[in-house]
C-alpha positions as CSV (number, residue, x, y, z in Angstrom):
1,X,-3.7,-4.9,48.7
2,X,-6.4,-4.0,46.7
3,X,-9.0,-6.5,45.7
4,X,-11.2,-4.4,44.0
5,X,-13.9,-3.8,46.5
6,X,-11.2,-1.9,49.2
7,X,-7.8,-1.2,49.9
8,X,-6.0,-3.0,52.5
9,X,-2.5,-0.6,54.2
10,X,-0.1,-1.5,56.6
11,X,2.9,1.2,56.7
12,X,5.7,0.7,59.9
13,X,8.0,3.4,60.8
14,X,12.1,2.0,60.6
15,X,13.1,0.2,63.4
16,X,14.3,2.2,66.8
17,X,16.3,1.2,69.3
18,X,13.4,-1.1,71.5
19,X,10.8,-1.7,68.5
20,X,8.6,-0.9,65.8
21,X,5.6,1.4,65.1
22,X,3.5,0.7,62.6
23,X,-0.3,1.7,61.4
24,X,-3.2,0.1,59.5
25,X,-6.4,1.3,57.6
26,X,-8.9,-0.6,55.5
27,X,-10.5,1.8,52.6
28,X,-14.0,0.5,51.2
29,X,-13.0,2.1,47.5
30,X,-16.9,2.4,46.3
31,X,-17.6,4.7,49.1
32,X,-14.3,6.3,49.3
33,X,-13.9,6.3,53.1
34,X,-12.4,4.5,55.5
35,X,-13.7,1.7,57.4
36,X,-11.2,0.4,59.5
37,X,-8.2,1.9,61.6
38,X,-5.7,-0.2,63.8
39,X,-2.3,1.1,65.5
40,X,0.1,-1.1,65.5
41,X,3.7,-2.0,67.4
42,X,6.5,-4.4,67.7
43,X,8.0,-3.7,71.1
44,X,11.4,-5.5,72.6
45,X,10.8,-6.5,76.5
46,X,13.3,-8.6,78.8
47,X,10.6,-11.2,78.2
48,X,10.8,-11.5,74.8
49,X,8.8,-9.8,71.6
50,X,5.2,-8.8,70.9
51,X,3.0,-7.7,68.3
52,X,0.1,-5.1,70.2
53,X,-2.3,-4.2,67.9
54,X,-5.1,-1.1,69.1
55,X,-7.8,-2.0,66.3
56,X,-10.0,1.7,66.0
57,X,-7.0,2.7,68.8
58,X,-8.9,0.5,71.2
59,X,-7.5,-1.6,74.2
60,X,-3.9,-3.1,73.1
61,X,-4.4,-6.8,72.7
62,X,-0.4,-8.2,72.5
63,X,1.0,-11.5,70.8
64,X,4.1,-13.3,72.4
65,X,6.9,-14.3,69.0
66,X,6.7,-18.2,69.5
67,X,8.4,-18.6,66.4
68,X,11.1,-16.9,64.2
69,X,12.3,-18.8,61.5
70,X,14.1,-17.2,58.0
71,X,11.9,-15.1,56.3
72,X,8.5,-15.5,59.1
73,X,7.3,-14.2,63.0
74,X,4.3,-16.5,64.1
75,X,3.4,-14.2,67.0
76,X,0.0,-15.9,69.2
77,X,-2.0,-15.0,72.4
78,X,-4.4,-18.3,72.7
79,X,-6.6,-16.2,75.4
80,X,-7.7,-13.9,72.7
81,X,-11.1,-14.1,70.8
82,X,-9.7,-13.9,67.4
83,X,-6.9,-13.4,65.9
84,X,-5.2,-16.4,67.6
85,X,-1.8,-16.3,66.3
86,X,-0.6,-12.7,63.8
87,X,2.2,-14.8,61.0
88,X,3.9,-11.8,58.7
89,X,6.5,-13.8,55.9
90,X,8.8,-12.3,53.3
91,X,7.7,-13.8,49.6
92,X,10.2,-14.3,47.2
93,X,9.1,-10.8,45.2
94,X,10.2,-8.9,47.9
95,X,6.4,-8.2,49.4
96,X,5.4,-9.5,52.8
97,X,2.2,-11.9,53.9
98,X,0.3,-11.3,56.4
99,X,-2.0,-13.9,58.1
100,X,-4.1,-13.8,61.1
101,X,-5.7,-17.2,62.1
102,X,-8.8,-18.9,65.0
103,X,-9.0,-21.5,66.4
104,X,-12.6,-24.4,65.5
105,X,-14.0,-22.2,68.5
106,X,-12.6,-18.2,67.0
107,X,-15.6,-16.3,65.7
108,X,-14.4,-15.5,62.6
109,X,-12.2,-17.2,59.6
110,X,-8.2,-16.9,58.6
111,X,-7.6,-13.8,56.5
112,X,-4.3,-13.1,54.2
113,X,-3.3,-9.5,53.6
114,X,-0.3,-9.7,50.8
115,X,1.7,-6.5,50.9
116,X,4.4,-5.1,48.4
117,X,7.0,-2.6,49.5
118,X,6.1,1.1,49.8
119,X,9.6,2.3,50.8
120,X,12.9,2.1,52.5
121,X,14.4,2.5,55.4
122,X,18.0,4.4,56.2
123,X,20.4,1.7,57.5
124,X,20.2,0.1,61.6
125,X,21.5,2.6,63.4
126,X,24.2,1.2,66.2
127,X,21.1,2.0,69.1
128,X,18.6,-0.1,66.9
129,X,21.4,-2.5,66.7
130,X,22.1,-2.6,70.3
131,X,18.3,-2.5,71.6
132,X,18.1,-5.9,69.4
133,X,21.3,-7.8,71.1
134,X,19.7,-6.5,74.6
135,X,16.5,-8.4,73.8
136,X,17.8,-11.3,72.9
137,X,16.9,-11.3,68.9
138,X,16.1,-15.3,67.8
139,X,17.5,-16.0,64.6
140,X,17.6,-19.1,62.9
141,X,14.8,-21.8,63.8
142,X,15.4,-21.5,67.4
143,X,12.5,-21.5,69.7
144,X,11.9,-18.5,72.1
145,X,12.3,-19.3,76.0
146,X,9.4,-20.3,78.0
147,X,6.9,-17.4,79.4
148,X,7.5,-17.3,83.1
149,X,5.0,-18.9,85.1
């Protein structure tokens, strides 16, 4: 995403046997330098799928998958200050929109990032498909199981 003043990029490695690895970078175009970066993961665990962000390489913040619909994934962490929700949605043009949201008490406004494809991944390996099955990947409009109490 490039709005003329900054370029926001997000790159993901192809899915592995237990998740995905990614990174994000924001470049100030006027200054020609990186002003923000973060490490990203989507992890398949016995208790669900988690989006894990490490802004500036700092401590990890986890967001649990709470809804998976055709072309849309919603991850939430109500205890986090901002964002409380991370939403990824596939667009009709093949791009991906990422949105970070809070609530009325959050310190920042919602932000949306419109990405375009950068390349493709090879076909999924049997090991990655098996891991996804073992993790109980959701499909359709199913709700994930409630977290253990």
